[in-house]
C-alpha positions, 0 to 999 in steps of 0.5 A: 382648079390649077394643077402643078407637078413636083419634079425630080427627087434628090436621089435622081429617081422620077417623082411625078406627083400632082400639086393642086387645090384641095377638094372638100371631099378630100379633107379627111384623107388630106388631114389624115396625112397631116396627123400621121406626119405629126406622130399619128395620134388621133384627135378627139371628134370635137377637134376634128370637127372644129378644124374641118370647119375652119379649113379653107379648102380653096386656100389649101393645097395637097400633093398627090402621088397617085391616089395617096396624099403625100403633102399638105399645106393650108393658109387661113385668111387672117387680119393681124395687128401691126404697129400703129393699130392697123389690121393687115390682111395676112395668110396664116400658113398652117397644116404643113406636112410631107409624108415620111416616104416622100421627104427630100424630094422637093415636095415642101419647096413646091408647096411653099413656092405655090403658096407664096405665089397664091398669097401674092395673087390674093393681095395679102402682104404678109404670111404668118406661121408657127413652126414645129421645126424653126430651122425649116422655114428660114430658107423660105423667108420667115423670121421669128417676130414674136416670143412668149413666156411660159411659167411654172409659178410656185403659188405657195411661196410667191405673192402678188402685189396689185395696183390701185383699183384692183379691189374694185374688180368683182369676179364671178364664175360663168359657164365658158360657153355661156360667157363666150360672147362677152369674152370675145367682146373683151378680146376684140377690144384688145386686138388693136392695141398689141401687134401680132394679135389676130382679129378673130373671124367667125368660127375661131371663137370656138377655139377657146372652148375646145376642151377634149378630155384627152388633153386635160391630163387629169385636170378638170373641165374648162372653167371660166371667171369673168371680171367686172368693174362698174357693171361692165365685163372687163376681163376673163380667165379660162383655166383648169384645176388638176388636183394633187395631194402629198404628205404635206397636204394639197398640191393642186395645179391651176392650168391657165388656158387664157386670160385677158383684161382691159385695164391693169386692175382687171388683169391683176385681179384675175392673176390674184384669183388664180394664185389663191385658188384653194387646194393648189400650190402651183400655177402653170401659164403658157404662151403669155406676152413677154411684157405682161405686168404680173412678172413685175408684181410677183415677190420672187420671179425666180420661183416663177421659172419663166422661160422664153420661146419663139412664137409667130414667124412673119414673112413679107410677101409684098415688101412695099405694101407690108412696110407701108401698112404699119407706122413707126415710133420715130421718123424714118427715111431709109433705103433698104437693099432687100435680098429675097431669092425665093420671092424675087419680086421683092428683091432690090432697093426700097425707100421707106419714109414714115412716122407715127402717122403713116408711111410709104415704101416705094422702089428706088434707085437711090443708094442703099442705107441698110442691106438685109434679107426678107427674113430679117425684115419679117423678124423686125416687122412687128417691133419685137426684134431689134434691127440693131440686134440683128445687125450685131448678129451679122444679119443686117449690114449698115451702109450709111453710118447711123442708119441702123440705129435710126431704123431700129428705133423707128421699127420698135413697138412700145408694146411687145408683139404677141400671138394670142393662140396658135393656128 
């Protein structure tokens, strides 16, 4: 077990605290610190049990002031899909908190420092997180790389046009737990096709069944519908229904939890089913891909009230390995001048050469074509944020004329990156 010390507080007072790897028997106290930092509302027993089982203690750290835990941070061992379909090892940064009594004393910085050192030692070229407060993590090199659509669809007035083949899809109800294996098989087939998706490790499939009554807000227990074509399960939807009645009649809401389909007809059949559930007039969808087809099948997108929100933040921990792990949709040969004060091993010039078949990224003494920070590399890494847009924002500086447009096209992705669930 490696120990560290968090140093002097900003107020000049001595803050001698211990930073160390979490012991399994400390989990309850450590997790309690996290819960308090996020408002102190207790989770259900099933949530506590699941996250206790998923926590990787040897990849988690805590800061202790005597017997009191005052800081928490974890890192799940994930594999994330990148452009080209490869699954790249990545640290899923999670459960980060600092006790309110110990803010502005370097506790968070010390944990981020230790964590990124650990991730590098584990040989994982990427770190990922979802941010409760995005302003915090930019200074540690994390860039917003994926976005998601939230929608409130007025299904009493919006209609869906569906593609050919939709009528061939058959839908049947299934108990969510009984259908778990076939749902996971569908999910696994989709993972290579969209950057940002996480290959689920054992235990993570239980996240989709988490259904505490305290989180339903008056809706039903979780329901599941399976889609089949030619006898094969090709998709599923998990959802709840919140009944409602007004002076004009039923006004229930369908609350979508998860939907996946292996082909456009299956996806359309599932969305049409959700639109048409009896006694409902509204469909709420959260965290959907920004390029999902239903947005172009509806009769009135305005009555769907779509809204955009940031989702996955990406940080290259090893710039060379990260850029070499993905492919590029157009040939690219560019030298980046990378700024990374927090992880100085990344600083300097890197030559990226690649195309749709593969890539290499090595240190070079050649003149730079583009200059940027590791944060911008993280934002553009999955292909959902344009390097040209970052350049227009003043975040990427073009040194060689034409280099920005060339690199921006190469970094793009035909399919929008998407994080399917939080962690």
